[in-house]
N, C-alpha and C positions, 0 to 999 in steps of 0.2 A: 406629162412630165416624168413619170416613172417609166423605166424600161419595159417594153412589151416583149413578148416572145418573138424571136426572129429579128429583132432590132439589135443594133450595136449597144453595148453596155454604156450606161451613163455614169459620169463621175460627179460626185456630190461636192460642192464648193460652198464655203460660208463667206458671207460678206459682213464685216463688222463695221458699225457706225460709232466712231469715237464720241460724238456728241451725245448719243444715247447712254454710253457708259458714264460720261461725266455727269449727265443729268441724273442718272440713277444713284450715283455716289452722293451727289448733292442732296437728293431727297432722303437718302438714308442718314446723312449727317443732320438734316433738319429734324428727322424723327428722334435721333439720339439726343440732340440738344433739347428738344422739348421734354423728353423723359428726364433728362438731367435737371432741367428747371423745376419740374415737379418734385423730384427727389430732393433737391436742394432746399425747397421751400417747406417740405413736410417731414424732413428727416428726424427732427426732434420728437415728433409725435409717433413716428414709426417704431422707434426703439425704446418703448416703455414696457413695463412689466405686463400691462393689460392689452397687449397688441393682439388683434384678431383681424380676420378678413373683413368682418362687418365694420370694424372700426376704420380700416383702410377705406372701405367703400364710403363710409360716412365722411371721412376727411376729404376724399376726392370731390364730393358733392357739396360740402358746406364751407370749406376753407376758401379764402380769397388770396390770389397772388397779385401783388402790385408790380407790374413791369415798369411803368413810368408813373409819375404822379397823375392821378386821374384816370389811369388805364388799368382796370381791375378785371381779372379773369378767374374762373374756377379751375382748379387743377384738372378736372375731367376733360376740359376743352383741350389742354395740352396732350393728354393721353389720346384723345380722339385724333388730334393732329398728327401725333406720332404714328398711329396705326394707319391712317390714310397715307402719310408720307412713305411708310415702309411698303405698303401694298403697291402704291404708285411706282416706287423705285424698282420693285420686282417686275412689274408689268413693263416699264420702260426698258429695263435690262433685257427682258425676254424678247421684246419686239425690236431691239436694236441690232439683232442678228438676223440675217436673211439667208436661208439655204436655197440654192438653186442647182440645177443639174445641167451639165454640158456633156455632149458625146465625147467619148475617148477617141483619139486618133486625129487625123487631119480635119480641120474645120474651115468652112467658108464663113468669113466674118464680114459684116457691113458696118461702116462707120456711120453713126447717127448724124454727124455734122456734114461731111462731104458726100455721103451716100455711095462711096466707092467700095469695091469688094477686094479682099485679099485672102489668101490661104495661109493658115497658121497651124503649127503643131501644138501650140500652147493652149491650155484650157483655163486660163486665169480669168478672174472677174474683170480686171482692168488691163487694157493693153494700149500700147502706143500705136496710133494709126500711122502706117508708113506713108500715106499720101498727104495728110494735113498736119501731122505731128501733134495731134491732140491726145491726151490721155483719156480714153473713152471706155464705156461699158458697151462693147460691140453687140450687134444683133447677130444671132446665129442663123445662117441660111443653109438649107438642105442642098446637098450636091446633086 
């Protein structure tokens, strides 16, 4: 994939997937909402004169948050959900981008649908096949 000595230089291109971006933003919003729920439920205990980290830890493990009647959670479960959502959002965002390398100059391309070849000067990730008129990710063929 990387250019070797004596070979033509390769150009680096990024392909971005919008669904990955949307999913990562959604996961981040879920994380922020769960932290907001915890903060909303325990804010009165947080801003007292005797506030300390051990008191916060005790509140997270002992208090109960009623979401709906009969549905009770501990605040620490929302904090864990937030951390998992944030880490998952970062991972989805990082994997929603793909780097690949194409040779600079004239390229022989093959359409994955009609299997026909053509020569192109462009080195974009998606091109319009001149034979079948599909928008494709062509395969690179050596000259």
